VORO-214311 format. One record per residue (C-alpha): chain; residue number from 1; residue in three letters; x negated, y negated, z. Coordinates in Angstrom, 3 decimals, padded with zeros to 6 digits. Layout:
BEGIN
PT chain resi resn     east    north       up
PT     A  NUM  Ala        X        Y        Z
...
***
This chain:
BEGIN
PT chain resi resn     east    north       up
PT     A    1  Ala -167.959 -172.000  057.349
PT     A    2  Leu -169.380 -168.554  058.137
PT     A    3  Gly -167.324 -168.389  061.322
PT     A    4  Arg -164.166 -168.905  059.308
PT     A    5  Gly -165.015 -166.188  056.800
PT     A    6  Gly -166.515 -168.691  054.362
PT     A    7  Ala -168.747 -166.132  052.627
PT     A    8  Pro -166.880 -162.816  052.795
PT     A    9  Arg -169.167 -161.101  050.294
PT     A   10  Leu -172.435 -162.153  051.937
PT     A   11  Arg -174.588 -159.036  052.352
PT     A   12  Glu -178.062 -160.484  052.823
PT     A   13  Leu -179.196 -163.554  054.765
PT     A   14  Ser -182.798 -164.770  054.941
PT     A   15  Leu -183.635 -167.674  057.234
PT     A   16  Glu -187.368 -167.325  057.832
PT     A   17  Ala -189.410 -170.229  059.209
PT     A   18  Asn -186.488 -172.523  060.015
PT     A   19  Gly -187.171 -173.182  063.696
PT     A   20  Leu -183.829 -171.774  064.854
PT     A   21  Gly -185.015 -170.831  068.324
PT     A   22  Asp -182.798 -168.924  070.734
PT     A   23  Ala -179.946 -171.440  070.623
PT     A   24  Gly -179.867 -171.420  066.831
PT     A   25  Ala -179.991 -167.630  066.688
PT     A   26  Glu -177.156 -167.390  069.213
PT     A   27  Ala -175.018 -169.851  067.219
PT     A   28  Leu -175.784 -168.048  063.959
PT     A   29  Val -174.802 -164.679  065.407
PT     A   30  Arg -171.574 -166.095  066.863
PT     A   31  Gly -170.665 -167.563  063.482
PT     A   32  Leu -171.488 -164.423  061.552
PT     A   33  Ala -169.616 -162.197  064.002
PT     A   34  Ala -166.558 -164.467  064.100
PT     A   35  Gly -166.436 -164.514  060.312
PT     A   36  Gly -166.564 -160.718  060.109
PT     A   37  Gln -169.657 -160.798  057.903
PT     A   38  Arg -170.693 -157.367  056.599
PT     A   39  Leu -174.434 -158.017  056.438
PT     A   40  Gly -176.732 -155.277  055.252
PT     A   41  Arg -179.926 -157.276  055.668
PT     A   42  Leu -180.764 -160.064  058.100
PT     A   43  Ser -184.188 -161.652  058.031
PT     A   44  Leu -185.040 -164.170  060.736
PT     A   45  Gly -188.795 -163.782  060.406
PT     A   46  Asn -191.415 -162.323  058.080
PT     A   47  Glu -195.158 -162.550  057.422
PT     A   48  Val -194.751 -166.191  056.343
PT     A   49  Gly -193.016 -167.410  059.488
PT     A   50  Gly -190.426 -166.830  062.161
PT     A   51  Asn -187.971 -168.898  064.137
PT     A   52  Ala -189.275 -168.891  067.738
PT     A   53  Ile -186.518 -166.439  068.694
PT     A   54  Gly -187.033 -165.010  072.158
PT     A   55  Ser -185.236 -162.547  074.383
PT     A   56  Ser -181.958 -164.484  074.661
PT     A   57  Gly -181.686 -164.781  070.869
PT     A   58  Val -182.393 -161.058  070.565
PT     A   59  Ser -179.785 -160.383  073.239
PT     A   60  Ala -177.192 -162.244  071.160
PT     A   61  Leu -178.119 -160.068  068.186
PT     A   62  Thr -177.868 -156.817  070.103
PT     A   63  Asp -174.540 -157.873  071.613
PT     A   64  Ala -173.216 -158.211  068.058
PT     A   65  Phe -174.569 -154.886  066.778
PT     A   66  His -171.048 -153.435  066.981
PT     A   67  Val -169.890 -156.083  064.481
PT     A   68  Phe -172.901 -155.661  062.191
PT     A   69  Asp -172.170 -151.998  061.618
PT     A   70  Glu -173.484 -152.110  058.028
PT     A   71  Leu -176.849 -153.596  058.981
PT     A   72  Ile -179.658 -151.520  057.460
PT     A   73  Glu -182.549 -153.966  057.819
PT     A   74  Leu -183.434 -156.481  060.536
PT     A   75  Arg -186.587 -158.579  060.293
PT     A   76  Leu -187.759 -160.450  063.360
PT     A   77  Ser -191.493 -160.817  062.668
PT     A   78  Asn -193.389 -163.882  063.860
PT     A   79  Asn -190.948 -164.771  066.618
PT     A   80  Gln -191.231 -164.645  070.410
PT     A   81  Val -189.333 -161.434  071.067
PT     A   82  Gly -191.706 -160.312  073.822
PT     A   83  Ala -191.446 -157.232  075.993
PT     A   84  Arg -188.026 -158.126  077.406
PT     A   85  Gly -186.527 -158.612  073.934
PT     A   86  Ala -188.140 -155.422  072.625
PT     A   87  Val -186.724 -153.417  075.532
PT     A   88  Gly -183.286 -154.918  074.869
PT     A   89  Leu -183.515 -153.924  071.219
PT     A   90  Ala -184.640 -150.413  072.072
PT     A   91  Thr -181.840 -150.021  074.605
PT     A   92  Ala -179.166 -151.248  072.188
PT     A   93  Leu -180.449 -148.974  069.431
PT     A   94  Gly -180.635 -146.045  071.841
PT     A   95  Leu -176.982 -146.586  072.708
PT     A   96  Gly -176.006 -146.359  069.038
PT     A   97  Gly -175.975 -150.051  068.169
PT     A   98  Ala -176.666 -150.831  064.497
PT     A   99  Ala -176.400 -147.118  063.739
PT     A  100  Arg -177.225 -147.586  060.043
PT     A  101  Leu -180.409 -149.562  060.714
PT     A  102  Val -183.327 -147.995  058.834
PT     A  103  Arg -185.866 -150.833  058.975
PT     A  104  Leu -186.728 -153.014  061.945
PT     A  105  Thr -189.704 -155.348  061.602
PT     A  106  Leu -191.199 -156.902  064.737
PT     A  107  Ala -194.761 -157.715  063.651
PT     A  108  Ser -196.625 -160.600  065.304
PT     A  109  Asn -194.333 -161.250  068.252
PT     A  110  Arg -195.399 -162.475  071.671
***
């Protein structure tokens, strides 16, 4: 439904502790991007729990930064971002991706 624009006014999505993994994160991002969602906040992990999202899930997110141009907060705590994912995030942000982002949370990643 999200991929077909099923929630055009969706501005905040919280999916902490759902076990999405990389494949789930990639599918979620594809659906959100295809539906033209204008998310301001996306939470895929917090102090309660994450989703086992690693570098390929983070890569899918950074590839869609140009679509999520209104994103101001991204929470990825308690996942498996690791060094490779963190470098990918830093690179994408350094190249102007998610230009409005003011809060990025990466606590407790491996």
